[in-house]
Residue, then its C-alpha position, 0 to 999 in steps of 0.5 A: m204217456e205221450d202228449l195226446g194233443a187237444p180234446v176232440s169229439y168222438l166224431t173225429l176219433a181215429e181208428g187205430a188211436p192208442v188207448y191208455a189206462s188211467d195209470g198211464q199204461k198203454v192198453g191197446k188201440v181203438t178199432r171202432v167208435m160206437a155211436d148212434l149218429g141219428v141221435d148224436v149219442f156216443e156209446g163208447i169204443v171197441l178196444e183191441t188189447g195188446i195182449l196175445p192173442p189180442s182180444h176186443r173189449f167194449v169200453d162204455a163212454e162213462q169209462i172214458a176219461e178223455l178223447r184226444e187228438r192222438g189217443v184216449v185215456l180210460a177212467v179205469d186202470s190197466h188191471l181192470v181192462e181185461s174185465l171189461p166186456k168182450h166185443r165180437t168184431 
């Protein structure tokens, strides 16, 4: 896994940032940050998987280990990514 930089807030997490599973495998990219800004609660991210055709999965905040300047690290391994709930964009 590449150097993802310093930890960041969900408020600065960029769409398109790469997402890595806990085993270091790149599993897709961030397509949306889910939050309730009115009460400052981070809910999770929508992940576009690299599997063809791409699918969108919701990753709950509790399933995210790290938010970094240049990417996200999940708390689940790559084998569990496809079992995350589907999300319609």
